[in-house]
C-alpha positions in Angstrom: -182.8 34.9 22.5 -181.8 32.7 19.0 -184.6 31.2 17.6 -183.9 27.3 19.1 -183.9 28.9 23.2 -186.8 28.8 24.8 -187.6 29.8 28.4 -189.0 27.6 30.8 -191.5 30.3 31.1 -192.8 30.3 27.6 -192.8 26.2 28.0 -194.3 25.3 31.4 -195.9 28.9 32.2 -194.3 31.6 34.3 -194.0 30.4 37.8 -193.3 27.0 37.1 -190.0 25.6 38.9 -188.1 22.4 37.7 -186.7 21.7 41.6 -190.3 22.3 43.0 -191.7 20.0 40.2 -189.8 17.2 40.8 -189.5 17.5 44.8 -193.3 16.0 44.4 -192.4 13.3 44.0 -193.3 11.3 46.7 -191.2 7.8 45.2 -189.3 7.0 42.4 -191.6 5.8 39.9 -193.5 9.3 40.8 -190.6 11.2 40.1 -189.6 9.1 37.2 -193.1 10.0 35.6 -192.8 13.7 36.2 -189.0 13.7 34.0 -190.6 11.6 31.3 -193.4 14.2 31.7 -191.0 17.1 31.7 -188.6 15.8 28.8 -191.8 15.2 26.5 -193.0 18.3 26.8 -189.4 19.6 26.3 -189.2 17.4 23.0 -193.1 18.6 21.9 -191.9 21.9 22.1 -188.2 21.5 20.0 -190.3 19.7 17.5 -192.7 22.3 17.0 -190.1 24.9 16.6 -188.2 22.9 14.6 -191.3 22.8 12.2 -192.0 26.2 12.6 -188.4 27.0 11.5 -188.6 24.5 8.3 -191.8 25.9 7.2 -190.1 29.5 7.6 -186.8 28.4 5.4 -189.2 27.1 2.9 -190.8 29.9 2.8 -187.6 32.2 2.0 -186.7 29.9 -0.2 -189.7 30.5 -2.5 -189.9 33.9 -2.2 -186.0 34.2 -3.3 -186.4 32.1 -6.3 -189.9 33.6 -6.9 -188.3 36.6 -6.9 -185.4 35.9 -8.7 -185.7 33.1 -11.2 -185.0 35.9 -13.8 -181.9 35.3 -13.1 -179.0 33.5 -13.1 -179.6 32.4 -9.6 -177.4 29.9 -8.2 -177.2 27.9 -5.3 -174.7 30.1 -4.0 -176.2 33.0 -4.3 -179.6 31.5 -1.9 -176.6 30.7 0.6 -175.7 34.2 1.0 -179.4 35.2 0.7 -179.7 32.6 3.5 -176.6 33.2 5.6 -175.9 30.0 5.4 -173.2 28.1 3.9 -173.5 26.5 0.4 -172.9 22.8 1.8 -175.3 23.8 4.1 -177.8 25.4 2.3 -178.0 22.0 -0.1 -178.8 19.6 2.5 -181.1 22.0 3.9 -182.9 22.6 0.5 -183.5 18.9 -0.7 -184.6 18.1 2.9 -187.1 21.0 2.9 -187.9 21.1 -0.5 -188.1 17.1 -1.9 -185.5 17.7 -4.5 -182.4 19.6 -4.9 -181.9 23.5 -6.0 -181.2 22.8 -9.5 -184.3 20.2 -10.4 -186.6 23.1 -8.0 -185.2 25.9 -10.1 -186.1 24.2 -13.7 -188.9 23.0 -12.8 -190.1 27.1 -11.6 -188.6 28.5 -15.0 -190.5 26.0 -16.5 -193.9 26.5 -15.3 -193.5 29.8 -15.5 -192.4 30.2 -19.0 -196.1 27.6 -19.5 -197.6 30.4 -18.2 -196.0 33.3 -20.0 -196.7 31.3 -23.1 -200.3 30.3 -22.9 -201.0 34.0 -21.8 -199.2 35.4 -24.8 -199.0 33.2 -27.4 -197.7 35.6 -29.9 -194.1 35.4 -28.1 -190.8 33.8 -29.2 -189.0 31.5 -27.7 -186.3 33.5 -27.3 -188.6 36.3 -26.0 -189.9 33.4 -23.1 -186.3 32.1 -22.3 -185.1 35.4 -21.8 -187.8 36.1 -18.9 -187.4 33.4 -17.3 -183.8 32.9 -16.8 -182.8 30.4 -19.4 -179.9 31.1 -21.3 -180.4 30.4 -24.7 -184.0 29.1 -26.3 -182.8 25.8 -26.6 -181.9 25.6 -22.8 -185.9 26.8 -22.4 -187.1 23.9 -25.9 -185.3 21.1 -23.3 -187.1 22.3 -20.6 -190.0 21.9 -22.0 -189.4 18.6 -23.8 -188.2 17.3 -20.4 -191.1 18.5 -18.0 -193.8 18.4 -21.2 -192.1 14.8 -21.9 -191.7 15.3 -25.4 -193.3 18.8 -26.5 -195.9 21.0 -25.8 
């Protein structure tokens, strides 16, 4: 069973039968009410599954970035990790994380650099840049200026 499938027994109970449920209706109004209730329950379950899936994807993304931020990671490497297309991951990332991939990663590297510099004030900018996966100290300096709004 895929993660998007759910058995009727999981949703309505082991002995539930759609045909019998609908047959209990004596009038069209009762049939309509029953159908609306059943569809509502199905939609609630689908919404919950979608929320759970989004949380799982968000966690996978966060873990991937946390474990790989010091490398030269890309949207392509994340897509390969998630076993999804790069185009889909780009749209999914924006939806789930609220910002695009590049912005999120750059901000994450900035936060890590600030943490390292706070805990190790004697480290040189070039060393911190290397630790957080910035190609050059200039790249890190630009990140610091961007997110600090003008400096440390």
